[in-house]
Backbone and ligand atoms as CSV (ligand in chain L), in Angstrom:
chain,resi,resn,atom,element,x,y,z
A,1,MET,N,N,137.450,61.922,17.179
A,1,MET,CA,C,136.625,61.279,18.221
A,1,MET,C,C,135.145,61.609,17.994
A,2,LEU,N,N,134.338,60.574,18.139
A,2,LEU,CA,C,132.894,60.784,17.941
A,2,LEU,C,C,132.294,61.574,19.091
A,3,SER,N,N,131.346,62.439,18.785
A,3,SER,CA,C,130.602,63.096,19.862
A,3,SER,C,C,129.641,62.061,20.461
A,4,LYS,N,N,129.177,62.361,21.654
A,4,LYS,CA,C,128.226,61.437,22.304
A,4,LYS,C,C,126.958,61.317,21.452
A,5,SER,N,N,126.499,62.445,20.928
A,5,SER,CA,C,125.249,62.384,20.157
A,5,SER,C,C,125.432,61.601,18.860
A,6,MET,N,N,126.609,61.750,18.229
A,6,MET,CA,C,126.840,60.985,16.997
A,6,MET,C,C,126.990,59.499,17.316
A,7,GLN,N,N,127.660,59.207,18.422
A,7,GLN,CA,C,127.788,57.805,18.843
A,7,GLN,C,C,126.397,57.187,19.052
A,8,ASP,N,N,125.520,57.910,19.739
A,8,ASP,CA,C,124.167,57.393,19.991
A,8,ASP,C,C,123.403,57.187,18.682
A,9,ALA,N,N,123.550,58.150,17.785
A,9,ALA,CA,C,122.835,58.053,16.508
A,9,ALA,C,C,123.348,56.855,15.698
A,10,LEU,N,N,124.660,56.649,15.709
A,10,LEU,CA,C,125.225,55.503,14.964
A,10,LEU,C,C,124.815,54.182,15.619
A,11,ASN,N,N,124.726,54.188,16.946
A,11,ASN,CA,C,124.286,52.966,17.630
A,11,ASN,C,C,122.830,52.637,17.297
A,12,LYS,N,N,122.025,53.669,17.069
A,12,LYS,CA,C,120.636,53.418,16.643
A,12,LYS,C,C,120.631,52.747,15.279
A,13,GLN,N,N,121.587,53.141,14.451
A,13,GLN,CA,C,121.682,52.530,13.122
A,13,GLN,C,C,122.162,51.081,13.229
A,14,VAL,N,N,123.034,50.818,14.213
A,14,VAL,CA,C,123.456,49.426,14.474
A,14,VAL,C,C,122.208,48.579,14.732
A,15,LEU,N,N,121.323,49.112,15.574
A,15,LEU,CA,C,120.082,48.404,15.892
A,15,LEU,C,C,119.261,48.174,14.625
A,16,MET,N,N,119.160,49.208,13.815
A,16,MET,CA,C,118.338,49.102,12.606
A,16,MET,C,C,118.881,48.038,11.638
A,17,GLU,N,N,120.196,48.002,11.495
A,17,GLU,CA,C,120.790,47.001,10.595
A,17,GLU,C,C,120.596,45.594,11.167
A,18,ALA,N,N,120.707,45.475,12.495
A,18,ALA,CA,C,120.502,44.172,13.138
A,18,ALA,C,C,119.046,43.730,12.955
A,19,GLN,N,N,118.116,44.687,13.085
A,19,GLN,CA,C,116.693,44.362,12.882
A,19,GLN,C,C,116.447,43.944,11.433
A,20,SER,N,N,117.131,44.619,10.506
A,20,SER,CA,C,116.970,44.265,9.087
A,20,SER,C,C,117.438,42.837,8.873
A,21,SER,N,N,118.588,42.515,9.449
A,21,SER,CA,C,119.135,41.170,9.285
A,21,SER,C,C,118.155,40.123,9.826
A,22,GLN,N,N,117.587,40.388,10.991
A,22,GLN,CA,C,116.628,39.451,11.595
A,22,GLN,C,C,115.363,39.341,10.745
A,23,ALA,N,N,114.881,40.492,10.267
A,23,ALA,CA,C,113.643,40.498,9.471
A,23,ALA,C,C,113.822,39.658,8.206
A,24,TYR,N,N,114.984,39.799,7.552
A,24,TYR,CA,C,115.195,39.068,6.305
A,24,TYR,C,C,115.513,37.601,6.571
A,25,LEU,N,N,116.092,37.332,7.732
A,25,LEU,CA,C,116.322,35.937,8.122
A,25,LEU,C,C,114.974,35.232,8.308
A,26,ALA,N,N,114.025,35.932,8.920
A,26,ALA,CA,C,112.684,35.364,9.112
A,26,ALA,C,C,112.011,35.141,7.752
A,27,MET,N,N,112.203,36.092,6.827
A,27,MET,CA,C,111.638,35.915,5.479
A,27,MET,C,C,112.263,34.685,4.807
A,28,ALA,N,N,113.572,34.512,5.011
A,28,ALA,CA,C,114.270,33.365,4.409
A,28,ALA,C,C,113.712,32.058,4.957
A,29,SER,N,N,113.521,31.999,6.258
A,29,SER,CA,C,113.024,30.770,6.867
A,29,SER,C,C,111.599,30.476,6.396
A,30,TRP,N,N,110.786,31.535,6.279
A,30,TRP,CA,C,109.411,31.364,5.782
A,30,TRP,C,C,109.437,30.861,4.328
A,31,ALA,N,N,110.259,31.505,3.498
A,31,ALA,CA,C,110.326,31.123,2.079
A,31,ALA,C,C,110.824,29.682,1.923
A,32,ASP,N,N,111.713,29.297,2.823
A,32,ASP,CA,C,112.326,27.968,2.773
A,32,ASP,C,C,111.294,26.840,2.894
A,33,ILE,N,N,110.203,27.120,3.598
A,33,ILE,CA,C,109.200,26.047,3.763
A,33,ILE,C,C,108.036,26.176,2.773
A,34,GLN,N,N,108.122,27.175,1.865
A,34,GLN,CA,C,107.105,27.267,0.806
A,34,GLN,C,C,107.580,26.393,-0.364
A,35,PRO,N,N,106.633,25.762,-1.056
A,35,PRO,CA,C,107.066,24.929,-2.189
A,35,PRO,C,C,107.627,25.762,-3.343
A,36,GLY,N,N,108.770,25.330,-3.862
A,36,GLY,CA,C,109.299,25.911,-5.108
A,36,GLY,C,C,109.926,27.280,-5.010
A,37,LEU,N,N,110.322,27.697,-3.823
A,37,LEU,CA,C,110.914,29.050,-3.707
A,37,LEU,C,C,112.387,28.998,-3.293
A,38,LYS,N,N,113.117,28.109,-3.881
A,38,LYS,CA,C,114.534,27.959,-3.497
A,38,LYS,C,C,115.346,29.222,-3.810
A,39,GLY,N,N,115.066,29.843,-4.960
A,39,GLY,CA,C,115.804,31.052,-5.342
A,39,GLY,C,C,115.515,32.203,-4.397
A,40,VAL,N,N,114.238,32.395,-4.097
A,40,VAL,CA,C,113.833,33.469,-3.180
A,40,VAL,C,C,114.442,33.233,-1.799
A,41,THR,N,N,114.443,31.974,-1.376
A,41,THR,CA,C,115.020,31.629,-0.074
A,41,THR,C,C,116.493,32.037,-0.026
A,42,GLN,N,N,117.194,31.692,-1.075
A,42,GLN,CA,C,118.620,32.031,-1.172
A,42,GLN,C,C,118.818,33.560,-1.128
A,43,PHE,N,N,117.946,34.264,-1.848
A,43,PHE,CA,C,118.005,35.734,-1.892
A,43,PHE,C,C,117.839,36.321,-0.490
A,44,PHE,N,N,116.843,35.846,0.260
A,44,PHE,CA,C,116.604,36.396,1.604
A,44,PHE,C,C,117.740,36.052,2.572
A,45,PHE,N,N,118.253,34.819,2.479
A,45,PHE,CA,C,119.378,34.467,3.359
A,45,PHE,C,C,120.574,35.372,3.072
A,46,LYS,N,N,120.809,35.606,1.792
A,46,LYS,CA,C,121.949,36.444,1.416
A,46,LYS,C,C,121.729,37.884,1.890
A,47,HIS,N,N,120.490,38.339,1.715
A,47,HIS,CA,C,120.172,39.708,2.135
A,47,HIS,C,C,120.369,39.869,3.651
A,48,SER,N,N,119.965,38.849,4.388
A,48,SER,CA,C,120.147,38.887,5.841
A,48,SER,C,C,121.640,38.983,6.198
A,49,ASP,N,N,122.461,38.200,5.507
A,49,ASP,CA,C,123.916,38.251,5.747
A,49,ASP,C,C,124.484,39.631,5.436
A,50,GLU,N,N,123.980,40.232,4.357
A,50,GLU,CA,C,124.465,41.568,3.972
A,50,GLU,C,C,124.145,42.600,5.059
A,51,GLU,N,N,122.951,42.487,5.637
A,51,GLU,CA,C,122.567,43.449,6.685
A,51,GLU,C,C,123.445,43.280,7.926
A,52,ARG,N,N,123.788,42.038,8.203
A,52,ARG,CA,C,124.705,41.804,9.334
A,52,ARG,C,C,126.061,42.452,9.033
A,53,MET,N,N,126.493,42.365,7.795
A,53,MET,CA,C,127.756,42.996,7.402
A,53,MET,C,C,127.654,44.524,7.566
A,54,HIS,N,N,126.498,45.096,7.224
A,54,HIS,CA,C,126.309,46.549,7.402
A,54,HIS,C,C,126.415,46.913,8.890
A,55,MET,N,N,125.839,46.056,9.727
A,55,MET,CA,C,125.887,46.299,11.173
A,55,MET,C,C,127.339,46.244,11.665
A,56,LEU,N,N,128.075,45.219,11.211
A,56,LEU,CA,C,129.466,45.066,11.667
A,56,LEU,C,C,130.331,46.249,11.236
A,57,LYS,N,N,130.085,46.733,10.030
A,57,LYS,CA,C,130.846,47.878,9.516
A,57,LYS,C,C,130.656,49.092,10.444
A,58,LEU,N,N,129.414,49.281,10.890
A,58,LEU,CA,C,129.122,50.385,11.819
A,58,LEU,C,C,129.799,50.164,13.171
A,59,ILE,N,N,129.730,48.935,13.654
A,59,ILE,CA,C,130.337,48.625,14.962
A,59,ILE,C,C,131.836,48.938,14.934
A,60,HIS,N,N,132.500,48.502,13.858
A,60,HIS,CA,C,133.940,48.769,13.745
A,60,HIS,C,C,134.203,50.275,13.681
A,61,TYR,N,N,133.376,50.973,12.920
A,61,TYR,CA,C,133.592,52.412,12.756
A,61,TYR,C,C,133.443,53.144,14.102
A,62,ILE,N,N,132.380,52.827,14.820
A,62,ILE,CA,C,132.127,53.503,16.110
A,62,ILE,C,C,133.314,53.271,17.053
A,63,ASN,N,N,133.740,52.020,17.165
A,63,ASN,CA,C,134.847,51.718,18.083
A,63,ASN,C,C,136.169,52.318,17.609
A,64,ASP,N,N,136.395,52.305,16.303
A,64,ASP,CA,C,137.642,52.886,15.765
A,64,ASP,C,C,137.728,54.393,16.003
A,65,ARG,N,N,136.555,55.043,16.116
A,65,ARG,CA,C,136.540,56.493,16.318
A,65,ARG,C,C,136.478,56.861,17.803
A,66,GLY,N,N,136.787,55.931,18.658
A,66,GLY,CA,C,136.850,56.233,20.089
A,66,GLY,C,C,135.518,56.146,20.806
A,67,GLY,N,N,134.494,55.596,20.123
A,67,GLY,CA,C,133.196,55.419,20.781
A,67,GLY,C,C,133.043,54.002,21.304
A,68,PHE,N,N,131.824,53.648,21.659
A,68,PHE,CA,C,131.531,52.292,22.105
A,68,PHE,C,C,130.275,51.800,21.384
A,69,ALA,N,N,130.472,50.782,20.545
A,69,ALA,CA,C,129.346,50.214,19.802
A,69,ALA,C,C,128.579,49.261,20.709
A,70,VAL,N,N,127.281,49.497,20.781
A,70,VAL,CA,C,126.433,48.694,21.667
A,70,VAL,C,C,125.706,47.624,20.856
A,71,VAL,N,N,125.901,46.369,21.249
A,71,VAL,CA,C,125.175,45.273,20.590
A,71,VAL,C,C,123.757,45.256,21.166
A,72,PRO,N,N,122.752,45.464,20.307
A,72,PRO,CA,C,121.393,45.686,20.820
A,72,PRO,C,C,120.577,44.411,21.054
A,73,ALA,N,N,119.563,44.527,21.905
A,73,ALA,CA,C,118.558,43.469,22.041
A,73,ALA,C,C,117.611,43.609,20.855
A,74,LEU,N,N,117.062,42.481,20.427
A,74,LEU,CA,C,116.191,42.519,19.247
A,74,LEU,C,C,114.813,41.941,19.542
A,75,ALA,N,N,113.795,42.594,19.000
A,75,ALA,CA,C,112.435,42.055,19.089
A,75,ALA,C,C,112.278,40.993,18.003
A,76,GLN,N,N,111.347,40.069,18.226
A,76,GLN,CA,C,111.116,39.043,17.204
A,76,GLN,C,C,110.525,39.690,15.948
A,77,PRO,N,N,111.084,39.362,14.794
A,77,PRO,CA,C,110.544,39.952,13.556
A,77,PRO,C,C,109.242,39.265,13.134
A,78,VAL,N,N,108.615,39.807,12.090
A,78,VAL,CA,C,107.431,39.160,11.502
A,78,VAL,C,C,107.874,37.804,10.943
A,79,LEU,N,N,107.135,36.743,11.297
A,79,LEU,CA,C,107.584,35.388,10.955
A,79,LEU,C,C,106.923,34.790,9.722
A,80,THR,N,N,105.663,35.200,9.470
A,80,THR,CA,C,104.942,34.589,8.339
A,80,THR,C,C,104.306,35.679,7.486
A,81,PHE,N,N,104.009,35.324,6.251
A,81,PHE,CA,C,103.492,36.296,5.280
A,81,PHE,C,C,102.330,35.669,4.525
A,82,VAL,N,N,101.355,36.505,4.176
A,82,VAL,CA,C,100.190,35.943,3.479
A,82,VAL,C,C,100.538,35.573,2.039
A,83,SER,N,N,101.574,36.183,1.504
A,83,SER,CA,C,101.975,35.868,0.121
A,83,SER,C,C,103.417,36.329,-0.086
A,84,LEU,N,N,103.982,35.879,-1.195
A,84,LEU,CA,C,105.334,36.316,-1.530
A,84,LEU,C,C,105.340,37.825,-1.777
A,85,LYS,N,N,104.269,38.284,-2.411
A,85,LYS,CA,C,104.145,39.716,-2.703
A,85,LYS,C,C,104.199,40.518,-1.397
A,86,SER,N,N,103.500,40.050,-0.381
A,86,SER,CA,C,103.475,40.816,0.868
A,86,SER,C,C,104.846,40.798,1.549
A,87,ALA,N,N,105.581,39.708,1.407
A,87,ALA,CA,C,106.945,39.668,1.970
A,87,ALA,C,C,107.824,40.715,1.267
A,88,PHE,N,N,107.703,40.806,-0.040
A,88,PHE,CA,C,108.526,41.779,-0.774
A,88,PHE,C,C,108.073,43.222,-0.537
A,89,GLU,N,N,106.780,43.397,-0.279
A,89,GLU,CA,C,106.302,44.747,0.079
A,89,GLU,C,C,106.917,45.168,1.408
A,90,GLU,N,N,106.939,44.214,2.315
A,90,GLU,CA,C,107.540,44.468,3.633
A,90,GLU,C,C,109.023,44.814,3.475
A,91,LEU,N,N,109.692,44.090,2.604
A,91,LEU,CA,C,111.119,44.340,2.358
A,91,LEU,C,C,111.330,45.760,1.829
A,92,LEU,N,N,110.494,46.162,0.869
A,92,LEU,CA,C,110.634,47.511,0.307
A,92,LEU,C,C,110.376,48.567,1.388
A,93,ASN,N,N,109.313,48.384,2.168
A,93,ASN,CA,C,109.006,49.358,3.227
A,93,ASN,C,C,110.153,49.461,4.224
A,94,HIS,N,N,110.723,48.304,4.523
A,94,HIS,CA,C,111.847,48.280,5.459
A,94,HIS,C,C,113.038,49.059,4.897
A,95,GLU,N,N,113.332,48.827,3.627
A,95,GLU,CA,C,114.466,49.533,3.003
A,95,GLU,C,C,114.220,51.040,2.962
A,96,LEU,N,N,112.969,51.442,2.724
A,96,LEU,CA,C,112.662,52.883,2.699
A,96,LEU,C,C,112.896,53.497,4.076
A,97,ALA,N,N,112.527,52.756,5.126
A,97,ALA,CA,C,112.736,53.253,6.488
A,97,ALA,C,C,114.231,53.367,6.791
A,98,VAL,N,N,115.008,52.381,6.322
A,98,VAL,CA,C,116.458,52.421,6.547
A,98,VAL,C,C,117.084,53.599,5.796
A,99,SER,N,N,116.635,53.832,4.579
A,99,SER,CA,C,117.168,54.956,3.800
A,99,SER,C,C,116.899,56.273,4.516
A,100,SER,N,N,115.699,56.392,5.040
A,100,SER,CA,C,115.345,57.623,5.730
A,100,SER,C,C,116.224,57.817,6.977
A,101,SER,N,N,116.489,56.718,7.661
A,101,SER,CA,C,117.347,56.785,8.842
A,101,SER,C,C,118.794,57.170,8.468
A,102,ILE,N,N,119.284,56.620,7.356
A,102,ILE,CA,C,120.632,56.978,6.890
A,102,ILE,C,C,120.681,58.468,6.522
A,103,ASN,N,N,119.635,58.930,5.859
A,103,ASN,CA,C,119.599,60.356,5.495
A,103,ASN,C,C,119.646,61.250,6.732
A,104,ASP,N,N,118.922,60.863,7.772
A,104,ASP,CA,C,118.941,61.645,9.022
A,104,ASP,C,C,120.348,61.665,9.617
A,105,LEU,N,N,121.025,60.506,9.531
A,105,LEU,CA,C,122.397,60.431,10.060
A,105,LEU,C,C,123.341,61.353,9.289
A,106,VAL,N,N,123.198,61.351,7.967
A,106,VAL,CA,C,124.037,62.210,7.123
A,106,VAL,C,C,123.806,63.675,7.518
A,107,ASP,N,N,122.547,63.989,7.723
A,107,ASP,CA,C,122.171,65.348,8.113
A,107,ASP,C,C,122.829,65.730,9.451
A,108,SER,N,N,122.767,64.818,10.423
A,108,SER,CA,C,123.380,65.087,11.737
A,108,SER,C,C,124.891,65.258,11.606
A,109,ALA,N,N,125.507,64.421,10.780
A,109,ALA,CA,C,126.973,64.494,10.610
A,109,ALA,C,C,127.361,65.864,10.046
A,110,LEU,N,N,126.581,66.338,9.100
A,110,LEU,CA,C,126.878,67.663,8.514
A,110,LEU,C,C,126.691,68.766,9.533
A,111,LYS,N,N,125.588,68.677,10.274
A,111,LYS,CA,C,125.302,69.712,11.284
A,111,LYS,C,C,126.401,69.784,12.323
A,112,GLU,N,N,126.948,68.604,12.682
A,112,GLU,CA,C,128.026,68.559,13.684
A,112,GLU,C,C,129.405,68.832,13.090
A,113,LYS,N,N,129.432,68.994,11.779
A,113,LYS,CA,C,130.709,69.135,11.049
A,113,LYS,C,C,131.616,67.930,11.293
A,114,ASP,N,N,130.987,66.753,11.423
A,114,ASP,CA,C,131.755,65.515,11.564
A,114,ASP,C,C,131.937,64.953,10.154
A,115,TYR,N,N,132.953,65.437,9.463
A,115,TYR,CA,C,133.123,65.091,8.055
A,115,TYR,C,C,133.599,63.654,7.860
A,116,ALA,N,N,134.288,63.106,8.846
A,116,ALA,CA,C,134.711,61.698,8.750
A,116,ALA,C,C,133.474,60.797,8.727
A,117,THR,N,N,132.536,61.075,9.633
A,117,THR,CA,C,131.310,60.264,9.661
A,117,THR,C,C,130.499,60.498,8.390
A,118,HIS,N,N,130.462,61.736,7.955
A,118,HIS,CA,C,129.749,62.063,6.719
A,118,HIS,C,C,130.321,61.241,5.562
A,119,ASN,N,N,131.630,61.197,5.493
A,119,ASN,CA,C,132.302,60.440,4.435
A,119,ASN,C,C,132.015,58.936,4.569
A,120,PHE,N,N,132.105,58.433,5.789
A,120,PHE,CA,C,131.821,57.017,6.058
A,120,PHE,C,C,130.404,56.640,5.600
A,121,LEU,N,N,129.466,57.550,5.838
A,121,LEU,CA,C,128.058,57.245,5.545
A,121,LEU,C,C,127.736,57.220,4.052
A,122,GLN,N,N,128.615,57.790,3.239
A,122,GLN,CA,C,128.320,57.813,1.796
A,122,GLN,C,C,128.182,56.403,1.231
A,123,TRP,N,N,128.931,55.459,1.780
A,123,TRP,CA,C,128.813,54.060,1.342
A,123,TRP,C,C,127.378,53.562,1.568
A,124,TYR,N,N,126.810,53.941,2.726
A,124,TYR,CA,C,125.448,53.502,3.051
A,124,TYR,C,C,124.419,54.181,2.147
A,125,VAL,N,N,124.685,55.431,1.798
A,125,VAL,CA,C,123.769,56.155,0.910
A,125,VAL,C,C,123.674,55.413,-0.434
A,126,MET,N,N,124.829,55.026,-0.975
A,126,MET,CA,C,124.856,54.317,-2.257
A,126,MET,C,C,124.200,52.941,-2.132
A,127,GLU,N,N,124.528,52.279,-1.046
A,127,GLU,CA,C,123.979,50.936,-0.808
A,127,GLU,C,C,122.449,50.979,-0.751
A,128,GLN,N,N,121.923,51.986,-0.058
A,128,GLN,CA,C,120.463,52.087,0.051
A,128,GLN,C,C,119.824,52.359,-1.303
A,129,MET,N,N,120.479,53.164,-2.125
A,129,MET,CA,C,119.939,53.425,-3.462
A,129,MET,C,C,119.791,52.122,-4.227
A,130,GLU,N,N,120.833,51.282,-4.152
A,130,GLU,CA,C,120.802,49.996,-4.865
A,130,GLU,C,C,119.737,49.067,-4.284
A,131,GLU,N,N,119.658,49.036,-2.969
A,131,GLU,CA,C,118.725,48.105,-2.338
A,131,GLU,C,C,117.278,48.511,-2.579
A,132,GLU,N,N,117.024,49.812,-2.533
A,132,GLU,CA,C,115.670,50.295,-2.823
A,132,GLU,C,C,115.282,49.942,-4.251
A,133,SER,N,N,116.214,50.177,-5.156
A,133,SER,CA,C,115.913,49.932,-6.556
A,133,SER,C,C,115.653,48.441,-6.813
A,134,LEU,N,N,116.436,47.580,-6.178
A,134,LEU,CA,C,116.236,46.140,-6.326
A,134,LEU,C,C,114.881,45.723,-5.732
A,135,ALA,N,N,114.560,46.264,-4.567
A,135,ALA,CA,C,113.292,45.907,-3.915
A,135,ALA,C,C,112.112,46.367,-4.774
A,136,ARG,N,N,112.236,47.548,-5.386
A,136,ARG,CA,C,111.170,48.039,-6.276
A,136,ARG,C,C,111.013,47.132,-7.492
A,137,GLU,N,N,112.171,46.740,-8.046
A,137,GLU,CA,C,112.147,45.871,-9.230
A,137,GLU,C,C,111.423,44.554,-8.906
A,138,CYS,N,N,111.734,43.986,-7.749
A,138,CYS,CA,C,111.084,42.729,-7.343
A,138,CYS,C,C,109.579,42.930,-7.196
A,139,ASN,N,N,109.184,44.038,-6.557
A,139,ASN,CA,C,107.752,44.303,-6.376
A,139,ASN,C,C,107.052,44.513,-7.714
A,140,ASP,N,N,107.694,45.220,-8.624
A,140,ASP,CA,C,107.099,45.456,-9.946
A,140,ASP,C,C,106.897,44.141,-10.687
A,141,LYS,N,N,107.919,43.282,-10.607
A,141,LYS,CA,C,107.815,41.988,-11.301
A,141,LYS,C,C,106.680,41.152,-10.715
A,142,LEU,N,N,106.598,41.131,-9.386
A,142,LEU,CA,C,105.554,40.323,-8.746
A,142,LEU,C,C,104.171,40.869,-9.072
A,143,GLU,N,N,104.074,42.167,-9.225
A,143,GLU,CA,C,102.806,42.795,-9.607
A,143,GLU,C,C,102.392,42.302,-11.003
A,144,LEU,N,N,103.361,42.281,-11.907
A,144,LEU,CA,C,103.100,41.811,-13.272
A,144,LEU,C,C,102.702,40.339,-13.287
A,145,ILE,N,N,103.398,39.548,-12.485
A,145,ILE,CA,C,103.201,38.093,-12.462
A,145,ILE,C,C,101.816,37.725,-11.940
A,146,GLY,N,N,101.382,38.456,-10.916
A,146,GLY,CA,C,100.069,38.138,-10.320
A,146,GLY,C,C,100.020,36.695,-9.866
A,147,ASP,N,N,99.014,35.948,-10.349
A,147,ASP,CA,C,98.854,34.545,-9.940
A,147,ASP,C,C,99.429,33.566,-10.956
A,148,ASP,N,N,100.189,34.076,-11.903
A,148,ASP,CA,C,100.719,33.215,-12.961
A,148,ASP,C,C,101.870,32.347,-12.438
A,149,LYS,N,N,101.623,31.051,-12.386
A,149,LYS,CA,C,102.610,30.146,-11.775
A,149,LYS,C,C,103.906,30.055,-12.586
A,150,SER,N,N,103.798,30.123,-13.912
A,150,SER,CA,C,105.040,30.030,-14.690
A,150,SER,C,C,105.861,31.307,-14.508
A,151,GLY,N,N,105.174,32.432,-14.341
A,151,GLY,CA,C,105.880,33.687,-14.063
A,151,GLY,C,C,106.616,33.612,-12.731
A,152,LEU,N,N,105.958,33.015,-11.771
A,152,LEU,CA,C,106.566,32.882,-10.446
A,152,LEU,C,C,107.780,31.937,-10.503
A,153,TYR,N,N,107.646,30.902,-11.311
A,153,TYR,CA,C,108.765,29.966,-11.499
A,153,TYR,C,C,109.987,30.718,-12.043
A,154,LEU,N,N,109.753,31.571,-13.031
A,154,LEU,CA,C,110.862,32.329,-13.628
A,154,LEU,C,C,111.419,33.362,-12.647
A,155,PHE,N,N,110.531,33.986,-11.873
A,155,PHE,CA,C,110.959,34.970,-10.873
A,155,PHE,C,C,111.913,34.301,-9.877
A,156,ASP,N,N,111.507,33.118,-9.409
A,156,ASP,CA,C,112.332,32.399,-8.430
A,156,ASP,C,C,113.674,31.987,-9.039
A,157,ARG,N,N,113.657,31.634,-10.305
A,157,ARG,CA,C,114.901,31.237,-10.974
A,157,ARG,C,C,115.816,32.456,-11.176
A,158,ASP,N,N,115.195,33.590,-11.592
A,158,ASP,CA,C,115.997,34.768,-11.974
A,158,ASP,C,C,116.500,35.591,-10.787
A,159,ILE,N,N,115.817,35.514,-9.664
A,159,ILE,CA,C,116.179,36.386,-8.545
A,159,ILE,C,C,117.605,36.094,-8.048
A,160,VAL,N,N,118.041,34.873,-8.256
A,160,VAL,CA,C,119.385,34.485,-7.820
A,160,VAL,C,C,120.453,35.294,-8.566
A,161,SER,N,N,120.158,35.623,-9.826
A,161,SER,CA,C,121.155,36.356,-10.628
A,161,SER,C,C,120.792,37.839,-10.802
A,162,MET,N,N,119.841,38.334,-9.985
A,162,MET,CA,C,119.436,39.736,-10.130
A,162,MET,C,C,120.384,40.710,-9.418
A,163,GLY,N,N,121.583,40.312,-9.224
A,163,GLY,CA,C,122.526,41.199,-8.570
A,163,GLY,C,C,122.518,40.986,-7.082
A,164,GLY,N,N,121.361,41.125,-6.501
A,164,GLY,CA,C,121.256,40.895,-5.067
A,164,GLY,C,C,121.813,42.054,-4.288
A,165,PRO,N,N,121.483,42.111,-3.006
A,165,PRO,CA,C,121.953,43.204,-2.174
A,165,PRO,C,C,123.475,43.177,-2.029
A,166,GLY,N,N,124.038,44.342,-1.954
A,166,GLY,CA,C,125.464,44.449,-1.671
A,166,GLY,C,C,126.362,43.943,-2.773
A,167,LYS,N,N,125.850,43.929,-3.992
A,167,LYS,CA,C,126.658,43.384,-5.099
A,167,LYS,C,C,127.864,44.266,-5.372
L,1,LIG,FE1,FE,121.555,47.835,5.460
L,1,LIG,O1,O,120.982,47.965,3.756
L,1,LIG,FE2,FE,119.214,47.376,3.569
L,1,LIG,O2,O,118.520,47.836,5.061
């Protein structure tokens, strides 16, 4: 059975995953109306779906362990971006914040000797490593591309097969 404090901490993570899903959904909608970014649009929509899956996994876990998963209210995410680069910077910053939150949860689970939760969270630890690395790779590529339109064309084409979140 989950402790009250662990339940609250996991519910905060539910909120964070839901916010991630909304943030990436907004990026997808923004990318969708930019010319020539079909691949990036697909990437953001997929990423948003993956974050929703992360949220659902937590909800099931909390309820299965005798807690109560709270479906949170959400603030409106950032809707527009000055450039593709800034959208991907935002994505990386967001992933870093999520990783830090997962690390805090792992720490709490150990302190409470809640080894089941600790074990459950290892999936998220691995997932964050992959997502951070992918977000960094995208930012590095965009840095290299700069204003080069043919580079951007290739980036949009290749991002679809770059593994993507949750691969
Ligand atoms: Fe939920 O993995 Fe990214 O944020």
